[in-house]
Structure formats: C-alpha cells, structure tokens
N, C-alpha and C positions, 0 to 999 in steps of 0.2 A: 504494500500500500504506500502511495506517495505521501511524504510528509510535507504538509503545507507550511510555508513560511509565515511568520507572524510579523506584521508591521511594527517596528519599534517606535513608530511615531503616533499610531492611532489605536493601539490595542486596548481592549476592554478587560478589566480585572474583576473577577468574581471571588467571593469568599464563601466557602462551605464551613459554616460555623460562624456564630455571631457573638462570640464571647469577648473577654477582655483582650486577648491576644489579637484577634481579628480587628477589633476596634483600634488598637494601638498601631497596628501595621497600616490600616486604612488612614488613620489620622496622620501618620508620618508621611505616607505617600502623598496625601493631599497637601500637607503643610510644606513639603519640599518642592511642590510644583511639578512633581514627576507625572502625576495624573490629575486632571480636574475631578472634582467630586462626582460628577455625573458619569464618569467613566469607571466607577467602582460600584459593585452591587453585592448584596448578601441576601440571605433568606431568613426570615423570622416566622415561626409557625404560630406561636401563641403569646410569647412574652412581649407585651406592649412596651415595657420599659426599654428593652433592647432595640425594638423598632424605632422608638423615639430618639434613642442615642445616635443611631446611624443616620437617621433622617436629619438630625440637628446640624450635621456638617455636610449635608448634601448627597449622601450615598443613597443609591437606589435600593429599595428594600422590596423583595419579592416574597411570595408566600410559599415557594417550594424551591428546593435545590436544583431541580430539573430546569426551572426557569433561569436560575443563575448560570448554570452550565451552558444553556442555549445562547445566552446573551454575551458570553465571555470568551475571550481569546486565551487568557491565562486564568486558571482556576487555582486558588490557594486553599488547600485543605488545612484549615486552622482547627483541627480536631485531634483527639488522642490517636496515637498510632494504630491501635487495634480497630479503629473505625474506618481505616483506609482499606478499600476493597481491592485495590491493585490496578495499575495501568502500566503500559510500557513507556509511554512518552511522559516522563515526569522528571522533575528536579527536586531532590530531597534537600531540605533546608533546615539547619539546626540553629535557631536563634537563642540568645540568652535574654533574661528579663528586661535589661535596660532598653522600643522602637518609637514610641511617641515623641521622645525627646531627641531622636536621631543619634543615639549613642550605643546602638547594639553591636554585638560582634556575632557574625554568622559565618557558617562555613557551608559550601555547597559541595555535594557529593555527586558522583557520576552514575546516573541511571536515567533512563529516560523515564499539548503542554499543560502538566499539572505541577504545582509547587506544593510540597508537603511540609507543613510546619510541625516539627516535634517540639513540644514545649512543656514546661513545668509551671504550675500555677503558684502564684504568691498567695493572694487572697482576693476575694470578690471585690474588694474596695480599691485594689491597686490598678493604676494605669501602668501598662508595660512600657519600658523604655528600651529600645533596641540599639545596642552599641556594636554588637558583633554577630555575624551570620556565617555559618559554614554550609557549603552546598555540594551536592554530588549529582551527576547526570545519570538518568536511567538508560536502559538498553536501547531505546528508540529515540532518546532525546538527542538533538543536534547541538553542535557547538553554538549555533545561533540561538537556540533555546537557552543554553547556559548563559550566553552573553546578555540575553534579554532579562532573565531572572536576576543576574548579577546587577544589572542596571536598575531594576525595580527595587531590589532590596538594598542596593548601595545607596539609594536615596534616603534610607532611614537608618543606616548604620554602616559599619565597615565589613566588607566581604572577604572571606578567606575560602580557598578551595582545597579540598582534601580528598584522598581516596576513600572509597566506601568502607574499606577495612578499618579505617581510623574512627568510624562513627561512634563506637562505644566510648572511646577515649575522649572524643570531642564532647560527648554528652556529659561525661563526668567532670571535665575541666570547664568548658564554656557554659553548658546548660545548668550545671549545679553550682558552678563557681560563685555566682552572686550570693548564694546563701552563706558561703564561707566568708566572703568579704563583709557581709552584714554582721556576722558574728565578731569579726575583727573590729569593725566600727563600734559595735556595742561594747566590746571589751575595753577599747581605748576610752570611750566615753565614761564607762564605769570607773576606770582608773582616774579619770579627771575628777569625777564626783568624789571619789574616795580622797583625793588630794585637796578637796575643798571648793571645786568649781560648781557653779549652778548647772543643773542638768542640761538646760537648753544651750548654754555656752559650750559645755563639754561635748555635746553631740555635734554642734556646728563645727567645732575645731577638729573633731575626730573625722567627720565625713569629708571636710575640706582637705585634711591631711592626706587621706587615702586618695582623693581625687588628684591632688597635686603630685603625689608619688607616682600614680599610674600614668599621669600625663608626662612626667619626666622620663619614665621608661619608654613610653610610646614615641615621644618626640625626639629624644636624644639618641635612641638606639643602643645605649649603653647597657651592659649587663647589670641586673639589679644589685649584684654583689659589689660591683664597682661604685655604684651610686651610694650604697650603704657605707662603704669605706670612706667615701668623700665627706660624709657627715659624722663620722665617729672619731673624735679626738682622743689621743692617748690618755687614759685615766679619766675620761669624761663621763658624763651621765648617760650619753647615748649608748656607748659601748657596754656600760654596766647594765643597761636595760636589755640590750641584745643578749648579753651573757645569761641573764635571768630567763629570757624567752627560750634560749637554746637548752637550758637546764630543764625546761618544761616540755621538751620535745617539739618545739615550734618548727625547727628545721626538718625537712624531709630528705636531706641528702644522705643520711645514714653514714656520714663520714666520707662519702665519695665526692670527688670533684668532677663536674661535667665540663 
C-alpha cells in the first residue's frame, strides 16, 4: 500500500484522549504557533468539563474518536499504552511531565501516521509541562513522518531520538525522572525550613536552584561533575554538604568513573 505524504504546512492534528496530557500538548502546540486552534481536535463523550476546557482555547471537540481520526492527518494517542490497538504507521513518543510551558524532553523511537504518547500522571489538578520528548518510528513510518512529528513536538519541548530498544531506559530516566527531581526540591526546601527559612522562600530558592543547575548543564555542555567542582571550595560548606549526601548514598556511581 502506498504511503501518502502529509503536508507539513497544513496538517490537521487529532487527539485520542482528552485528559491533562492531551490538553497540555494541544495548548503548547497552539501557544507556539505550530498549529492554529482550529487545526486541532479531540473527542469528549460525556465529560462536559473536558469539552469546555478544549473549546476554551479553540480546539474542535467531536463526540467520537472515529470523527477525530477522519478529520486528522496526525493522530496523537494520549492514552495509556494498553489502550493502543496497534498500527504500522506510527511514531512512538515518550514525553516527561514538564508540554504546556514548552519545556518537555521527549524522545522519538522508530516504528511506524499515529503518534503514541506514553505518559505518567501527576495529579488531576496538574497542567503538564513538556520539556523533553523521545521518539521512535514504526515499521511503516517514513523519515518524513518522523520529521513531521519531531517538528510538532519540538514546538512544545526538546526532541531526542533513540532506538526502540532504549525505550524502557528512557521511561525510567525521562518519564519518571521528574518525580525524583520533585523529591530533591522538596528535600532542599525542607532543609531550608529546618535552617530557619519560611516555607515559601525555601521552596522558591530550592526550585530556582534546580532550574539554574539544569540550565547550566544544558547550556554549557559541561559534565555535571565539572560544574560541581567549580562551586566547591576546599574546606567549604558546599563540599561538606556533598560529602554528607554521598554518605547517604546520593551518588549512583558505585565508585566507578564514567
């Protein structure tokens, strides 16, 4: 069967699933200018609140998934993996929690146009912010399909490409990673409170510190160990804190240098 090319300039995007992740992706795509609101659609069966949410920023809302697929060139399955029935022409996409604010990290994997979002929920009250996205092409997906999906998701975050065999590791690192960072921010804030800082100030300092550190790693290209050494003076408080963290098994190197 001939694979039809999808116009990168005029394609329609449909979402199967109208939850928080689909909302955040759609908001990110619209906010970035990648697709105008009326070029996006989803289906809502009975939840009036979800219908109102999508309609509030101009997304077309249908009453069935069949209508969404019929009207779309690219269909994003924003549902749990077990709800995916299978297709040959698809691009698997693994986002992490950070798309509505354009800061997701995603990877794309190679399988073959449907885009399948594997995701982990935070809470029903959270807006997702996509900073990184990993993708993989399916068996019938073309390089053009991959480029289109990369362009689409690149509008709401940073795209990475990885082999399908790396998918489990990407899930553990990128998909689950935000939870580990949230724990680190909480621990830093708790330490600030224990030292006498008001909770709001401690949390603000902790979250901004993590953001600043991540930005330095991303922007400078330096190894985190080098950046750590740059801010640890001999006999200073920072190296003393690092020593305490390592005593508590903070480091995962197990004594090995990579």
